[in-house]
BALOFI-38081 format. One record per residue (C-alpha): chain; x, y, z negated. Coordinates in steps of 0.1 Angstrom, whole numbers, always signed. Layout:
<pts>
<pt><tifi>A</tifi><px>X</px><py>Y</py><pz>Z</pz></pt>
...
</pts>
This chain:
<pts>
<pt><tifi>A</tifi><px>+1468</px><py>+1592</py><pz>-2507</pz></pt>
<pt><tifi>A</tifi><px>+1482</px><py>+1579</py><pz>-2539</pz></pt>
<pt><tifi>A</tifi><px>+1496</px><py>+1548</py><pz>-2549</pz></pt>
<pt><tifi>A</tifi><px>+1464</px><py>+1531</py><pz>-2557</pz></pt>
<pt><tifi>A</tifi><px>+1448</px><py>+1539</py><pz>-2526</pz></pt>
<pt><tifi>A</tifi><px>+1478</px><py>+1523</py><pz>-2507</pz></pt>
<pt><tifi>A</tifi><px>+1476</px><py>+1494</py><pz>-2526</pz></pt>
<pt><tifi>A</tifi><px>+1434</px><py>+1491</py><pz>-2517</pz></pt>
<pt><tifi>A</tifi><px>+1442</px><py>+1498</py><pz>-2482</pz></pt>
<pt><tifi>A</tifi><px>+1467</px><py>+1468</py><pz>-2479</pz></pt>
<pt><tifi>A</tifi><px>+1445</px><py>+1445</py><pz>-2497</pz></pt>
<pt><tifi>A</tifi><px>+1418</px><py>+1456</py><pz>-2472</pz></pt>
<pt><tifi>A</tifi><px>+1439</px><py>+1448</py><pz>-2442</pz></pt>
<pt><tifi>A</tifi><px>+1449</px><py>+1415</py><pz>-2454</pz></pt>
<pt><tifi>A</tifi><px>+1417</px><py>+1402</py><pz>-2466</pz></pt>
<pt><tifi>A</tifi><px>+1395</px><py>+1419</py><pz>-2436</pz></pt>
<pt><tifi>A</tifi><px>+1378</px><py>+1395</py><pz>-2413</pz></pt>
<pt><tifi>A</tifi><px>+1400</px><py>+1385</py><pz>-2383</pz></pt>
<pt><tifi>A</tifi><px>+1382</px><py>+1402</py><pz>-2356</pz></pt>
<pt><tifi>A</tifi><px>+1387</px><py>+1437</py><pz>-2379</pz></pt>
<pt><tifi>A</tifi><px>+1425</px><py>+1428</py><pz>-2384</pz></pt>
<pt><tifi>A</tifi><px>+1426</px><py>+1423</py><pz>-2343</pz></pt>
<pt><tifi>A</tifi><px>+1411</px><py>+1455</py><pz>-2335</pz></pt>
<pt><tifi>A</tifi><px>+1432</px><py>+1478</py><pz>-2314</pz></pt>
<pt><tifi>A</tifi><px>+1448</px><py>+1507</py><pz>-2334</pz></pt>
<pt><tifi>A</tifi><px>+1462</px><py>+1527</py><pz>-2306</pz></pt>
<pt><tifi>A</tifi><px>+1450</px><py>+1537</py><pz>-2272</pz></pt>
<pt><tifi>A</tifi><px>+1474</px><py>+1517</py><pz>-2252</pz></pt>
<pt><tifi>A</tifi><px>+1460</px><py>+1484</py><pz>-2271</pz></pt>
<pt><tifi>A</tifi><px>+1422</px><py>+1494</py><pz>-2263</pz></pt>
<pt><tifi>A</tifi><px>+1412</px><py>+1473</py><pz>-2233</pz></pt>
<pt><tifi>A</tifi><px>+1385</px><py>+1484</py><pz>-2211</pz></pt>
<pt><tifi>A</tifi><px>+1366</px><py>+1517</py><pz>-2206</pz></pt>
<pt><tifi>A</tifi><px>+1392</px><py>+1529</py><pz>-2182</pz></pt>
<pt><tifi>A</tifi><px>+1369</px><py>+1551</py><pz>-2163</pz></pt>
<pt><tifi>A</tifi><px>+1366</px><py>+1571</py><pz>-2199</pz></pt>
<pt><tifi>A</tifi><px>+1402</px><py>+1566</py><pz>-2212</pz></pt>
<pt><tifi>A</tifi><px>+1424</px><py>+1553</py><pz>-2183</pz></pt>
<pt><tifi>A</tifi><px>+1458</px><py>+1572</py><pz>-2177</pz></pt>
<pt><tifi>A</tifi><px>+1450</px><py>+1607</py><pz>-2164</pz></pt>
<pt><tifi>A</tifi><px>+1414</px><py>+1606</py><pz>-2175</pz></pt>
<pt><tifi>A</tifi><px>+1396</px><py>+1637</py><pz>-2194</pz></pt>
<pt><tifi>A</tifi><px>+1391</px><py>+1622</py><pz>-2226</pz></pt>
<pt><tifi>A</tifi><px>+1426</px><py>+1604</py><pz>-2228</pz></pt>
<pt><tifi>A</tifi><px>+1443</px><py>+1640</py><pz>-2221</pz></pt>
<pt><tifi>A</tifi><px>+1423</px><py>+1655</py><pz>-2249</pz></pt>
<pt><tifi>A</tifi><px>+1430</px><py>+1630</py><pz>-2275</pz></pt>
<pt><tifi>A</tifi><px>+1466</px><py>+1635</py><pz>-2266</pz></pt>
<pt><tifi>A</tifi><px>+1467</px><py>+1670</py><pz>-2267</pz></pt>
<pt><tifi>A</tifi><px>+1451</px><py>+1669</py><pz>-2299</pz></pt>
<pt><tifi>A</tifi><px>+1422</px><py>+1690</py><pz>-2281</pz></pt>
<pt><tifi>A</tifi><px>+1393</px><py>+1670</py><pz>-2289</pz></pt>
<pt><tifi>A</tifi><px>+1365</px><py>+1689</py><pz>-2308</pz></pt>
<pt><tifi>A</tifi><px>+1337</px><py>+1666</py><pz>-2312</pz></pt>
<pt><tifi>A</tifi><px>+1325</px><py>+1636</py><pz>-2292</pz></pt>
<pt><tifi>A</tifi><px>+1292</px><py>+1618</py><pz>-2293</pz></pt>
<pt><tifi>A</tifi><px>+1297</px><py>+1577</py><pz>-2281</pz></pt>
<pt><tifi>A</tifi><px>+1265</px><py>+1559</py><pz>-2269</pz></pt>
<pt><tifi>A</tifi><px>+1260</px><py>+1527</py><pz>-2256</pz></pt>
<pt><tifi>A</tifi><px>+1251</px><py>+1488</py><pz>-2262</pz></pt>
<pt><tifi>A</tifi><px>+1266</px><py>+1470</py><pz>-2291</pz></pt>
<pt><tifi>A</tifi><px>+1300</px><py>+1457</py><pz>-2284</pz></pt>
<pt><tifi>A</tifi><px>+1311</px><py>+1482</py><pz>-2260</pz></pt>
<pt><tifi>A</tifi><px>+1341</px><py>+1497</py><pz>-2283</pz></pt>
<pt><tifi>A</tifi><px>+1323</px><py>+1529</py><pz>-2294</pz></pt>
<pt><tifi>A</tifi><px>+1334</px><py>+1525</py><pz>-2331</pz></pt>
<pt><tifi>A</tifi><px>+1367</px><py>+1510</py><pz>-2322</pz></pt>
<pt><tifi>A</tifi><px>+1376</px><py>+1540</py><pz>-2301</pz></pt>
<pt><tifi>A</tifi><px>+1364</px><py>+1564</py><pz>-2329</pz></pt>
<pt><tifi>A</tifi><px>+1388</px><py>+1548</py><pz>-2350</pz></pt>
<pt><tifi>A</tifi><px>+1417</px><py>+1546</py><pz>-2325</pz></pt>
<pt><tifi>A</tifi><px>+1413</px><py>+1585</py><pz>-2323</pz></pt>
<pt><tifi>A</tifi><px>+1411</px><py>+1591</py><pz>-2360</pz></pt>
<pt><tifi>A</tifi><px>+1443</px><py>+1573</py><pz>-2364</pz></pt>
<pt><tifi>A</tifi><px>+1461</px><py>+1591</py><pz>-2339</pz></pt>
<pt><tifi>A</tifi><px>+1448</px><py>+1624</py><pz>-2351</pz></pt>
<pt><tifi>A</tifi><px>+1458</px><py>+1610</py><pz>-2388</pz></pt>
<pt><tifi>A</tifi><px>+1421</px><py>+1619</py><pz>-2399</pz></pt>
<pt><tifi>A</tifi><px>+1398</px><py>+1602</py><pz>-2420</pz></pt>
<pt><tifi>A</tifi><px>+1374</px><py>+1577</py><pz>-2402</pz></pt>
<pt><tifi>A</tifi><px>+1342</px><py>+1577</py><pz>-2421</pz></pt>
<pt><tifi>A</tifi><px>+1314</px><py>+1554</py><pz>-2408</pz></pt>
<pt><tifi>A</tifi><px>+1279</px><py>+1566</py><pz>-2411</pz></pt>
<pt><tifi>A</tifi><px>+1247</px><py>+1549</py><pz>-2411</pz></pt>
<pt><tifi>A</tifi><px>+1233</px><py>+1533</py><pz>-2381</pz></pt>
<pt><tifi>A</tifi><px>+1205</px><py>+1558</py><pz>-2366</pz></pt>
<pt><tifi>A</tifi><px>+1188</px><py>+1531</py><pz>-2345</pz></pt>
<pt><tifi>A</tifi><px>+1173</px><py>+1537</py><pz>-2310</pz></pt>
<pt><tifi>A</tifi><px>+1156</px><py>+1568</py><pz>-2302</pz></pt>
</pts>
């Protein structure tokens, strides 16, 4: 990441919609889905040990799939690229 990327990221963070700015950035900030990422659960342990190979999240809109994917990418210091919506099968 160079100086221009850092500046662009800072602008995006300050001008993003409120919902995007309030989105959790860590697993501890993530609320809900305790049956999946609660303390001691398999997914949380895999994330904390950096042993997550690949995961597919599915479910209705608004359940936190994208947010959880972003949290994982931030924790692993990896890029998050949102792909197109594949729709329902």
